[in-house]
ZADO-1210 file (C-alpha; in nm, 4 decimals, padded with zeros to 6 digits):
<atoms>
<atom x="00.0000" y="00.0000" z="00.0000" code="MET" pos="1"/>
<atom x="00.1369" y="00.3421" z="-00.0988" code="ARG" pos="2"/>
<atom x="00.0231" y="00.6669" z="00.0655" code="SER" pos="3"/>
<atom x="00.0298" y="01.0127" z="-00.0917" code="ALA" pos="4"/>
<atom x="00.0449" y="01.3510" z="00.0772" code="SER" pos="5"/>
<atom x="-00.2583" y="01.5774" z="00.0851" code="SER" pos="6"/>
<atom x="-00.0764" y="01.8165" z="-00.1498" code="THR" pos="7"/>
<atom x="-00.0188" y="01.5422" z="-00.4049" code="LEU" pos="8"/>
<atom x="-00.3802" y="01.4280" z="-00.3752" code="LYS" pos="9"/>
<atom x="-00.4956" y="01.7857" z="-00.4376" code="ALA" pos="10"/>
<atom x="-00.2771" y="01.8065" z="-00.7475" code="ALA" pos="11"/>
<atom x="-00.4324" y="01.4840" z="-00.8755" code="ALA" pos="12"/>
<atom x="-00.7829" y="01.6193" z="-00.8187" code="ALA" pos="13"/>
<atom x="-00.7144" y="01.9536" z="-00.9885" code="SER" pos="14"/>
<atom x="-00.8617" y="02.0199" z="-01.3315" code="SER" pos="15"/>
<atom x="-00.5206" y="02.1589" z="-01.4351" code="VAL" pos="16"/>
<atom x="-00.2913" y="01.8724" z="-01.3566" code="THR" pos="17"/>
<atom x="00.0774" y="01.9142" z="-01.2801" code="THR" pos="18"/>
<atom x="00.1390" y="01.5451" z="-01.2408" code="LEU" pos="19"/>
<atom x="00.3995" y="01.3484" z="-01.4270" code="GLY" pos="20"/>
<atom x="00.6088" y="01.0348" z="-01.4030" code="TRP" pos="21"/>
<atom x="00.9562" y="00.9591" z="-01.2771" code="LEU" pos="22"/>
<atom x="01.1342" y="00.6433" z="-01.3824" code="CYS" pos="23"/>
<atom x="01.4473" y="00.4862" z="-01.2345" code="ARG" pos="24"/>
<atom x="01.5903" y="00.2041" z="-01.4489" code="ILE" pos="25"/>
<atom x="01.8568" y="-00.0126" z="-01.2869" code="GLU" pos="26"/>
<atom x="02.0234" y="-00.2364" z="-01.5501" code="PRO" pos="27"/>
<atom x="02.2115" y="-00.5358" z="-01.4183" code="VAL" pos="28"/>
<atom x="02.5737" y="-00.4359" z="-01.3555" code="GLY" pos="29"/>
<atom x="02.5300" y="-00.0761" z="-01.4768" code="ALA" pos="30"/>
<atom x="02.4552" y="00.2682" z="-01.3334" code="ASP" pos="31"/>
<atom x="02.0886" y="00.3663" z="-01.2846" code="PRO" pos="32"/>
<atom x="01.9171" y="00.5647" z="-01.5633" code="ILE" pos="33"/>
<atom x="01.6851" y="00.8383" z="-01.4312" code="LEU" pos="34"/>
<atom x="01.4155" y="00.9873" z="-01.6566" code="LEU" pos="35"/>
<atom x="01.0895" y="01.1840" z="-01.6372" code="ASN" pos="36"/>
<atom x="00.8088" y="01.2471" z="-01.8862" code="ASN" pos="37"/>
<atom x="00.7385" y="01.6174" z="-01.8477" code="PHE" pos="38"/>
<atom x="01.0154" y="01.7660" z="-02.0584" code="GLY" pos="39"/>
<atom x="01.2491" y="01.9320" z="-01.8091" code="LYS" pos="40"/>
<atom x="01.5309" y="01.8091" z="-01.5888" code="ASP" pos="41"/>
<atom x="01.4484" y="01.7984" z="-01.2177" code="VAL" pos="42"/>
<atom x="01.6393" y="01.7033" z="-00.9048" code="ILE" pos="43"/>
<atom x="01.4409" y="01.4838" z="-00.6681" code="VAL" pos="44"/>
<atom x="01.5961" y="01.3784" z="-00.3379" code="GLU" pos="45"/>
<atom x="01.9407" y="01.4586" z="-00.4739" code="GLY" pos="46"/>
<atom x="01.9059" y="01.2659" z="-00.8006" code="ASP" pos="47"/>
<atom x="01.8845" y="01.4267" z="-01.1457" code="LEU" pos="48"/>
<atom x="01.5948" y="01.2936" z="-01.3577" code="TYR" pos="49"/>
<atom x="01.6323" y="01.3802" z="-01.7277" code="LEU" pos="50"/>
<atom x="01.3290" y="01.5191" z="-01.9079" code="GLY" pos="51"/>
<atom x="01.4772" y="01.5747" z="-02.2532" code="ASN" pos="52"/>
<atom x="01.4981" y="01.3096" z="-02.3718" code="PRO" pos="53"/>
<atom x="01.2657" y="01.1451" z="-02.1257" code="GLY" pos="54"/>
<atom x="01.0067" y="00.8746" z="-02.1780" code="PHE" pos="55"/>
<atom x="00.6352" y="00.8231" z="-02.2416" code="ASP" pos="56"/>
<atom x="00.3808" y="00.5901" z="-02.0872" code="ILE" pos="57"/>
<atom x="00.2183" y="00.3934" z="-02.3694" code="GLY" pos="58"/>
<atom x="-00.0269" y="00.1941" z="-02.1585" code="ALA" pos="59"/>
<atom x="-00.0646" y="00.1192" z="-01.7906" code="ILE" pos="60"/>
<atom x="-00.2619" y="-00.1439" z="-01.6056" code="HIS" pos="61"/>
<atom x="-00.2390" y="-00.1230" z="-01.2262" code="ILE" pos="62"/>
<atom x="-00.4917" y="-00.3003" z="-01.0081" code="THR" pos="63"/>
<atom x="-00.5357" y="-00.4426" z="-00.6618" code="ASP" pos="64"/>
<atom x="-00.7503" y="-00.7215" z="-00.8068" code="GLY" pos="65"/>
<atom x="-00.6618" y="-01.0534" z="-00.9613" code="ARG" pos="66"/>
<atom x="-00.5088" y="-00.9164" z="-01.2812" code="ASP" pos="67"/>
<atom x="-00.1327" y="-00.8567" z="-01.2634" code="PRO" pos="68"/>
<atom x="-00.0147" y="-00.4982" z="-01.3193" code="PRO" pos="69"/>
<atom x="00.1901" y="-00.3973" z="-01.6223" code="SER" pos="70"/>
<atom x="00.3160" y="-00.0771" z="-01.7837" code="VAL" pos="71"/>
<atom x="00.4286" y="-00.0060" z="-02.1397" code="GLU" pos="72"/>
<atom x="00.7046" y="00.2539" z="-02.1659" code="MET" pos="73"/>
<atom x="00.8285" y="00.4193" z="-02.4852" code="VAL" pos="74"/>
<atom x="01.1868" y="00.5494" z="-02.4763" code="LEU" pos="75"/>
<atom x="01.3880" y="00.7507" z="-02.7291" code="PRO" pos="76"/>
<atom x="01.7116" y="00.5687" z="-02.8099" code="ILE" pos="77"/>
<atom x="02.0094" y="00.6628" z="-03.0240" code="ASP" pos="78"/>
<atom x="02.3801" y="00.7163" z="-02.9762" code="ASP" pos="79"/>
<atom x="02.3310" y="01.0227" z="-02.7531" code="THR" pos="80"/>
<atom x="02.0418" y="00.9256" z="-02.5250" code="THR" pos="81"/>
<atom x="02.0939" y="00.7609" z="-02.1838" code="PRO" pos="82"/>
<atom x="01.9724" y="00.4308" z="-02.3287" code="ILE" pos="83"/>
<atom x="02.1745" y="00.3513" z="-02.6379" code="LEU" pos="84"/>
<atom x="02.0273" y="00.1661" z="-02.9318" code="PHE" pos="85"/>
<atom x="02.3006" y="-00.0959" z="-02.9060" code="ASP" pos="86"/>
<atom x="02.2064" y="-00.1697" z="-02.5435" code="ILE" pos="87"/>
<atom x="01.8366" y="-00.1993" z="-02.6236" code="ALA" pos="88"/>
<atom x="01.8610" y="-00.4153" z="-02.9352" code="VAL" pos="89"/>
<atom x="02.1108" y="-00.6535" z="-02.7730" code="ARG" pos="90"/>
<atom x="01.8698" y="-00.7035" z="-02.4843" code="ARG" pos="91"/>
<atom x="02.0968" y="-00.5701" z="-02.2105" code="LYS" pos="92"/>
<atom x="01.7879" y="-00.4154" z="-02.0502" code="LEU" pos="93"/>
<atom x="01.6215" y="-00.7532" z="-01.9996" code="ASP" pos="94"/>
<atom x="01.5330" y="-00.8054" z="-01.6309" code="GLN" pos="95"/>
<atom x="01.6458" y="-00.4527" z="-01.5418" code="ALA" pos="96"/>
<atom x="01.4750" y="-00.3264" z="-01.2258" code="ARG" pos="97"/>
<atom x="01.2325" y="-00.0345" z="-01.2598" code="ILE" pos="98"/>
<atom x="01.0977" y="00.2108" z="-01.0037" code="ARG" pos="99"/>
<atom x="00.8027" y="00.4287" z="-01.1105" code="LEU" pos="100"/>
<atom x="00.6770" y="00.7385" z="-00.9310" code="TYR" pos="101"/>
<atom x="00.3870" y="00.9746" z="-00.9810" code="VAL" pos="102"/>
<atom x="00.5147" y="01.3264" z="-00.9100" code="ILE" pos="103"/>
<atom x="00.3742" y="01.6768" z="-00.8886" code="ASP" pos="104"/>
<atom x="00.6457" y="01.8549" z="-01.0836" code="HIS" pos="105"/>
<atom x="00.5675" y="02.1906" z="-00.9235" code="THR" pos="106"/>
<atom x="00.6145" y="02.0756" z="-00.5638" code="SER" pos="107"/>
<atom x="00.8270" y="01.7662" z="-00.6471" code="LEU" pos="108"/>
<atom x="00.6165" y="01.5634" z="-00.4061" code="LEU" pos="109"/>
<atom x="00.5986" y="01.2062" z="-00.5309" code="ASN" pos="110"/>
<atom x="00.4722" y="00.8601" z="-00.4478" code="VAL" pos="111"/>
<atom x="00.6065" y="00.5296" z="-00.5754" code="GLU" pos="112"/>
<atom x="00.3682" y="00.3198" z="-00.7854" code="ILE" pos="113"/>
<atom x="00.3920" y="-00.0530" z="-00.7436" code="GLY" pos="114"/>
<atom x="00.7018" y="-00.2415" z="-00.6344" code="PHE" pos="115"/>
<atom x="00.9551" y="-00.4860" z="-00.7780" code="GLN" pos="116"/>
<atom x="00.8940" y="-00.3827" z="-01.1368" code="TRP" pos="117"/>
<atom x="01.1280" y="-00.5222" z="-01.4021" code="TYR" pos="118"/>
<atom x="01.1742" y="-00.5080" z="-01.7799" code="VAL" pos="119"/>
<atom x="01.0051" y="-00.8103" z="-01.9316" code="GLY" pos="120"/>
<atom x="01.0653" y="-00.7468" z="-02.3020" code="ALA" pos="121"/>
<atom x="01.2275" y="-00.4808" z="-02.5200" code="VAL" pos="122"/>
<atom x="01.1112" y="-00.4020" z="-02.8735" code="ASP" pos="123"/>
<atom x="01.3662" y="-00.1762" z="-03.0445" code="ALA" pos="124"/>
<atom x="01.1633" y="-00.0445" z="-03.3375" code="LEU" pos="125"/>
<atom x="01.4373" y="00.1619" z="-03.5000" code="ASP" pos="126"/>
<atom x="01.7343" y="00.3726" z="-03.3963" code="SER" pos="127"/>
<atom x="01.5116" y="00.6305" z="-03.2299" code="ARG" pos="128"/>
<atom x="01.2582" y="00.4440" z="-03.0129" code="ARG" pos="129"/>
<atom x="01.2184" y="00.1360" z="-02.7984" code="ALA" pos="130"/>
<atom x="00.9126" y="-00.0039" z="-02.6222" code="THR" pos="131"/>
<atom x="00.9617" y="-00.1649" z="-02.2818" code="LEU" pos="132"/>
<atom x="00.7097" y="-00.4081" z="-02.1360" code="ASP" pos="133"/>
<atom x="00.7446" y="-00.3328" z="-01.7657" code="VAL" pos="134"/>
<atom x="00.6010" y="-00.5968" z="-01.5344" code="ARG" pos="135"/>
<atom x="00.5446" y="-00.6369" z="-01.1651" code="ALA" pos="136"/>
<atom x="00.7322" y="-00.9315" z="-01.0150" code="ALA" pos="137"/>
<atom x="00.4010" y="-01.0746" z="-00.8955" code="GLU" pos="138"/>
<atom x="00.2821" y="-01.0938" z="-01.2571" code="ARG" pos="139"/>
<atom x="00.5132" y="-01.3869" z="-01.3270" code="ALA" pos="140"/>
<atom x="00.3415" y="-01.5793" z="-01.0481" code="GLN" pos="141"/>
<atom x="-00.0041" y="-01.5132" z="-01.1936" code="ARG" pos="142"/>
<atom x="00.0599" y="-01.5922" z="-01.5588" code="GLU" pos="143"/>
<atom x="-00.0895" y="-01.9188" z="-01.6792" code="LEU" pos="144"/>
<atom x="00.1485" y="-02.1169" z="-01.8968" code="MET" pos="145"/>
<atom x="-00.0162" y="-02.3632" z="-02.1351" code="LEU" pos="146"/>
<atom x="00.1456" y="-02.6385" z="-02.3399" code="LYS" pos="147"/>
<atom x="00.0101" y="-02.7022" z="-02.6862" code="SER" pos="148"/>
<atom x="-00.0242" y="-03.0588" z="-02.8041" code="TYR" pos="149"/>
<atom x="-00.0109" y="-03.1099" z="-03.1753" code="LYS" pos="150"/>
<atom x="00.1160" y="-03.3516" z="-03.4388" code="PRO" pos="151"/>
<atom x="00.4919" y="-03.3730" z="-03.4336" code="GLY" pos="152"/>
<atom x="00.7386" y="-03.4134" z="-03.1483" code="CYS" pos="153"/>
<atom x="00.6876" y="-03.1784" z="-02.8559" code="GLN" pos="154"/>
<atom x="01.0494" y="-03.1829" z="-02.7356" code="TRP" pos="155"/>
<atom x="01.3370" y="-02.9626" z="-02.8478" code="ASP" pos="156"/>
<atom x="01.6625" y="-03.1466" z="-02.9016" code="VAL" pos="157"/>
<atom x="01.8706" y="-03.1510" z="-02.5851" code="GLY" pos="158"/>
<atom x="01.5988" y="-03.0610" z="-02.3343" code="ASP" pos="159"/>
<atom x="01.5100" y="-03.2895" z="-02.0446" code="SER" pos="160"/>
<atom x="01.2176" y="-03.4514" z="-02.2244" code="GLY" pos="161"/>
<atom x="01.4254" y="-03.5293" z="-02.5313" code="CYS" pos="162"/>
<atom x="01.7140" y="-03.6666" z="-02.3249" code="GLY" pos="163"/>
<atom x="01.9798" y="-03.6251" z="-02.5970" code="VAL" pos="164"/>
<atom x="02.3143" y="-03.5216" z="-02.4468" code="ASP" pos="165"/>
<atom x="02.3961" y="-03.2520" z="-02.6994" code="VAL" pos="166"/>
<atom x="02.7258" y="-03.1414" z="-02.5426" code="ALA" pos="167"/>
<atom x="02.8955" y="-03.4812" z="-02.5465" code="SER" pos="168"/>
<atom x="02.8393" y="-03.5981" z="-02.9046" code="LEU" pos="169"/>
<atom x="02.6555" y="-03.3384" z="-03.1083" code="TRP" pos="170"/>
<atom x="02.8273" y="-03.0071" z="-03.0322" code="GLN" pos="171"/>
<atom x="03.1379" y="-02.8531" z="-03.1934" code="ASP" pos="172"/>
<atom x="03.3630" y="-02.5682" z="-03.0810" code="SER" pos="173"/>
<atom x="03.3976" y="-02.3370" z="-03.3796" code="VAL" pos="174"/>
<atom x="03.5302" y="-01.9962" z="-03.4768" code="ALA" pos="175"/>
<atom x="03.4115" y="-01.7416" z="-03.7302" code="VAL" pos="176"/>
<atom x="03.6155" y="-01.7490" z="-04.0506" code="ALA" pos="177"/>
<atom x="03.4440" y="-01.4726" z="-04.2490" code="ALA" pos="178"/>
<atom x="03.1400" y="-01.2467" z="-04.2094" code="TYR" pos="179"/>
<atom x="02.9030" y="-01.2036" z="-04.5043" code="THR" pos="180"/>
<atom x="02.5949" y="-01.0304" z="-04.3650" code="ASP" pos="181"/>
<atom x="02.3673" y="-01.0285" z="-04.0590" code="ALA" pos="182"/>
<atom x="02.2351" y="-01.3748" z="-04.1496" code="PHE" pos="183"/>
<atom x="02.5339" y="-01.5427" z="-04.3135" code="THR" pos="184"/>
<atom x="02.8942" y="-01.6231" z="-04.2181" code="PHE" pos="185"/>
<atom x="03.1448" y="-01.9060" z="-04.2476" code="THR" pos="186"/>
<atom x="03.2997" y="-02.1143" z="-03.9703" code="LEU" pos="187"/>
<atom x="03.6137" y="-02.3123" z="-03.9028" code="SER" pos="188"/>
<atom x="03.6375" y="-02.6074" z="-03.6679" code="GLY" pos="189"/>
<atom x="03.3073" y="-02.7809" z="-03.7540" code="ALA" pos="190"/>
<atom x="03.3275" y="-03.1606" z="-03.7809" code="ARG" pos="191"/>
<atom x="03.4472" y="-03.2903" z="-04.1126" code="GLY" pos="192"/>
<atom x="03.1912" y="-03.5690" z="-04.1304" code="GLY" pos="193"/>
<atom x="02.8879" y="-03.3400" z="-04.1206" code="ALA" pos="194"/>
<atom x="02.6540" y="-03.3341" z="-04.4164" code="ILE" pos="195"/>
<atom x="02.4590" y="-03.0433" z="-04.5616" code="ASP" pos="196"/>
<atom x="02.2076" y="-02.9117" z="-04.3070" code="ASP" pos="197"/>
<atom x="02.3618" y="-03.1199" z="-04.0271" code="PHE" pos="198"/>
<atom x="02.3296" y="-02.8101" z="-03.8044" code="PHE" pos="199"/>
<atom x="01.9974" y="-02.6916" z="-03.9534" code="ALA" pos="200"/>
<atom x="01.7288" y="-02.6539" z="-03.6826" code="ASP" pos="201"/>
<atom x="02.0086" y="-02.6545" z="-03.4264" code="GLY" pos="202"/>
<atom x="02.1631" y="-02.3508" z="-03.2591" code="ALA" pos="203"/>
<atom x="02.4863" y="-02.1584" z="-03.2284" code="ILE" pos="204"/>
<atom x="02.5877" y="-01.9803" z="-02.9063" code="LYS" pos="205"/>
<atom x="02.8727" y="-01.7295" z="-02.9108" code="PHE" pos="206"/>
<atom x="03.1375" y="-01.7476" z="-02.6395" code="THR" pos="207"/>
<atom x="03.3333" y="-01.4364" z="-02.7386" code="SER" pos="208"/>
<atom x="03.2955" y="-01.1178" z="-02.9427" code="GLY" pos="209"/>
<atom x="03.0092" y="-00.8708" z="-02.9511" code="GLN" pos="210"/>
<atom x="02.7517" y="-01.1530" z="-02.9560" code="ASN" pos="211"/>
<atom x="02.8948" y="-01.3295" z="-02.6513" code="GLU" pos="212"/>
<atom x="02.6205" y="-01.5081" z="-02.4564" code="GLY" pos="213"/>
<atom x="02.3630" y="-01.4868" z="-02.7369" code="PHE" pos="214"/>
<atom x="02.2191" y="-01.7905" z="-02.9146" code="SER" pos="215"/>
<atom x="02.0720" y="-01.8066" z="-03.2651" code="TYR" pos="216"/>
<atom x="01.8645" y="-02.0704" z="-03.4444" code="ALA" pos="217"/>
<atom x="02.0343" y="-02.2194" z="-03.7500" code="VAL" pos="218"/>
<atom x="01.8434" y="-02.2243" z="-04.0776" code="ARG" pos="219"/>
<atom x="02.0922" y="-02.3797" z="-04.3265" code="ARG" pos="220"/>
<atom x="02.4373" y="-02.5370" z="-04.3222" code="TRP" pos="221"/>
<atom x="02.6475" y="-02.5977" z="-04.6339" code="THR" pos="222"/>
<atom x="02.9248" y="-02.8455" z="-04.5590" code="GLN" pos="223"/>
<atom x="03.1427" y="-02.7815" z="-04.8653" code="SER" pos="224"/>
<atom x="03.1881" y="-02.4123" z="-04.7813" code="THR" pos="225"/>
<atom x="03.1260" y="-02.4273" z="-04.4032" code="ASN" pos="226"/>
<atom x="02.8576" y="-02.1609" z="-04.4523" code="THR" pos="227"/>
<atom x="02.5943" y="-02.0975" z="-04.1872" code="LEU" pos="228"/>
<atom x="02.2640" y="-01.9147" z="-04.2428" code="ILE" pos="229"/>
<atom x="02.0512" y="-01.8037" z="-03.9460" code="LEU" pos="230"/>
<atom x="01.6752" y="-01.7700" z="-03.9102" code="TRP" pos="231"/>
<atom x="01.7105" y="-01.4277" z="-03.7429" code="GLU" pos="232"/>
<atom x="01.9706" y="-01.1540" z="-03.7898" code="PRO" pos="233"/>
<atom x="02.2706" y="-01.1143" z="-03.5638" code="LEU" pos="234"/>
<atom x="02.2352" y="-00.8481" z="-03.2969" code="ARG" pos="235"/>
<atom x="02.5893" y="-00.7335" z="-03.3724" code="ALA" pos="236"/>
<atom x="02.8348" y="-00.8217" z="-03.6503" code="PRO" pos="237"/>
<atom x="03.0680" y="-01.1150" z="-03.5947" code="VAL" pos="238"/>
<atom x="03.4394" y="-01.0880" z="-03.6531" code="ALA" pos="239"/>
<atom x="03.7004" y="-01.3391" z="-03.7581" code="ALA" pos="240"/>
<atom x="03.8102" y="-01.5544" z="-03.4626" code="ALA" pos="241"/>
<atom x="03.4904" y="-01.4983" z="-03.2632" code="ASP" pos="242"/>
<atom x="03.4300" y="-01.8325" z="-03.0920" code="THR" pos="243"/>
<atom x="03.1055" y="-02.0238" z="-03.0503" code="ALA" pos="244"/>
<atom x="02.9459" y="-02.3597" z="-02.9744" code="LEU" pos="245"/>
<atom x="02.7210" y="-02.5095" z="-03.2434" code="ILE" pos="246"/>
<atom x="02.5075" y="-02.8208" z="-03.2146" code="HIS" pos="247"/>
<atom x="02.3255" y="-03.0478" z="-03.4590" code="ALA" pos="248"/>
<atom x="01.9600" y="-02.9875" z="-03.5304" code="GLY" pos="249"/>
<atom x="01.6484" y="-03.2018" z="-03.5266" code="CYS" pos="250"/>
<atom x="01.3568" y="-03.1567" z="-03.7654" code="ASP" pos="251"/>
<atom x="01.1307" y="-03.3493" z="-03.5203" code="LYS" pos="252"/>
<atom x="01.0518" y="-03.6281" z="-03.7649" code="THR" pos="253"/>
<atom x="01.1449" y="-03.9956" z="-03.7414" code="VAL" pos="254"/>
<atom x="01.3745" y="-03.9538" z="-04.0425" code="GLY" pos="255"/>
<atom x="01.7486" y="-03.9121" z="-04.0813" code="ALA" pos="256"/>
<atom x="01.7350" y="-03.5479" z="-03.9730" code="LYS" pos="257"/>
<atom x="01.5189" y="-03.6190" z="-03.6694" code="GLY" pos="258"/>
<atom x="01.4917" y="-03.8946" z="-03.4089" code="CYS" pos="259"/>
<atom x="01.6746" y="-04.1472" z="-03.6273" code="ALA" pos="260"/>
<atom x="01.9849" y="-03.9262" z="-03.6262" code="ARG" pos="261"/>
<atom x="01.9950" y="-03.9341" z="-03.2460" code="PHE" pos="262"/>
<atom x="01.8681" y="-04.2943" z="-03.2056" code="SER" pos="263"/>
<atom x="01.5975" y="-04.1428" z="-02.9907" code="ASN" pos="264"/>
<atom x="01.2676" y="-04.2702" z="-03.1321" code="ILE" pos="265"/>
<atom x="01.1877" y="-04.4389" z="-02.7980" code="ALA" pos="266"/>
<atom x="01.1634" y="-04.0965" z="-02.6285" code="ARG" pos="267"/>
<atom x="00.9736" y="-03.9333" z="-02.9093" code="ARG" pos="268"/>
<atom x="00.6757" y="-03.7392" z="-02.7754" code="PHE" pos="269"/>
<atom x="00.4443" y="-03.7027" z="-03.0730" code="ALA" pos="270"/>
<atom x="00.0875" y="-03.7603" z="-03.1823" code="PHE" pos="271"/>
<atom x="00.1328" y="-03.8890" z="-03.5325" code="GLU" pos="272"/>
<atom x="-00.2286" y="-04.0020" z="-03.5783" code="ASP" pos="273"/>
<atom x="-00.3867" y="-03.6613" z="-03.5168" code="LEU" pos="274"/>
<atom x="-00.5282" y="-03.5003" z="-03.8336" code="PRO" pos="275"/>
<atom x="-00.3174" y="-03.2158" z="-03.9630" code="VAL" pos="276"/>
<atom x="-00.5738" y="-03.0685" z="-04.2047" code="GLY" pos="277"/>
<atom x="-00.9423" y="-02.9896" z="-04.2029" code="ASP" pos="278"/>
<atom x="-01.1862" y="-03.2794" z="-04.1794" code="LEU" pos="279"/>
<atom x="-01.3784" y="-03.2710" z="-04.5076" code="THR" pos="280"/>
<atom x="-01.7081" y="-03.4209" z="-04.6127" code="PHE" pos="281"/>
<atom x="-01.8441" y="-03.4954" z="-04.9577" code="SER" pos="282"/>
<atom x="-02.2156" y="-03.4534" z="-05.0281" code="ILE" pos="283"/>
<atom x="-02.3808" y="-03.6666" z="-05.2952" code="THR" pos="284"/>
<atom x="-02.7326" y="-03.5954" z="-05.4182" code="GLU" pos="285"/>
<atom x="-02.9394" y="-03.9008" z="-05.5058" code="THR" pos="286"/>
<atom x="-03.2888" y="-03.9401" z="-05.6468" code="THR" pos="287"/>
<atom x="-03.5301" y="-04.1942" z="-05.5033" code="THR" pos="288"/>
<atom x="-03.8155" y="-04.2965" z="-05.7312" code="VAL" pos="289"/>
<atom x="-04.1209" y="-04.4590" z="-05.5680" code="PRO" pos="290"/>
<atom x="-04.1787" y="-04.8108" z="-05.7090" code="SER" pos="291"/>
<atom x="-04.5410" y="-04.7339" z="-05.8030" code="ALA" pos="292"/>
<atom x="-04.4292" y="-04.4418" z="-06.0139" code="GLN" pos="293"/>
<atom x="-04.1181" y="-04.5762" z="-06.1901" code="GLN" pos="294"/>
<atom x="-04.2325" y="-04.4316" z="-06.5192" code="ASP" pos="295"/>
<atom x="-04.3349" y="-04.0908" z="-06.3874" code="ASP" pos="296"/>
<atom x="-04.0207" y="-03.8960" z="-06.3105" code="ASN" pos="297"/>
<atom x="-04.2223" y="-03.5857" z="-06.2363" code="SER" pos="298"/>
<atom x="-04.3354" y="-03.7429" z="-05.9087" code="ASP" pos="299"/>
<atom x="-03.9899" y="-03.8598" z="-05.8039" code="ALA" pos="300"/>
<atom x="-03.8847" y="-03.7673" z="-05.4555" code="GLY" pos="301"/>
<atom x="-03.5461" y="-03.6115" z="-05.3723" code="GLY" pos="302"/>
<atom x="-03.3097" y="-03.7391" z="-05.1089" code="GLY" pos="303"/>
<atom x="-02.9594" y="-03.6703" z="-04.9654" code="TRP" pos="304"/>
<atom x="-02.6857" y="-03.9146" z="-04.8806" code="MET" pos="305"/>
<atom x="-02.3896" y="-03.8059" z="-04.6680" code="LEU" pos="306"/>
<atom x="-02.0632" y="-03.9767" z="-04.7339" code="GLY" pos="307"/>
<atom x="-01.7222" y="-03.9280" z="-04.5739" code="TYR" pos="308"/>
</atoms>
């Protein structure tokens, strides 16, 4: 429960509001970033909150009921703002702690809204704006997680359900040989016995360079040229000698690129007999002619037969 002063309550009730927002972002392992949304720098309790550039509230949902609270924040980002584009797009704000305050910017009286907020997701739209999904810690405890059952194996290669020990047999230590573009580059160090698309549907995780700690899903692998193509673009360019771990992929079938590759059909978790398309019916119109009126088609009765 948060309490506000009578002065702040009066400002909230006034037809000419002087209320605004303060935001304190605390990235993991970095200095706090202090912003406001009313366009001028202010000092509150000894801390400078920047108003230009500041931030905007896109949407807010705060309740004492059963629904978890959330806030959408829109931040300007470029190479001069407190939050750089590089930091946002490479997800260094993920799980950053947030403190939000409602403030009367004439008296600087303020009250904190919510508690234990954190950045849940960052959508860097371009080099000038990012949207932060700010969540209350209690929201994670209220979200209902559902598992979808469908035709095809439900496991991802290497997880506990699959049981394949990826690190021991199916993973290679590699290095970048040459960078082509944000999706394509060549590697050295991959196993010589791999075939085309051996690593397709697998993943590569960088252990050095600007992408250190990030993983990417592999789309294609060409063995003759050691060329890798990703499903999504790199967050930062790779350089020659950047190191990584890459593991084989599974297309979730029983074929040579799926369970058969890993000798893992016994642990396959799939529903192969479920229909994958729409259930269709064919309708056939038939004509039934009464026996007493075989020669009088004008009195024939109509009928329907359903076949499937």
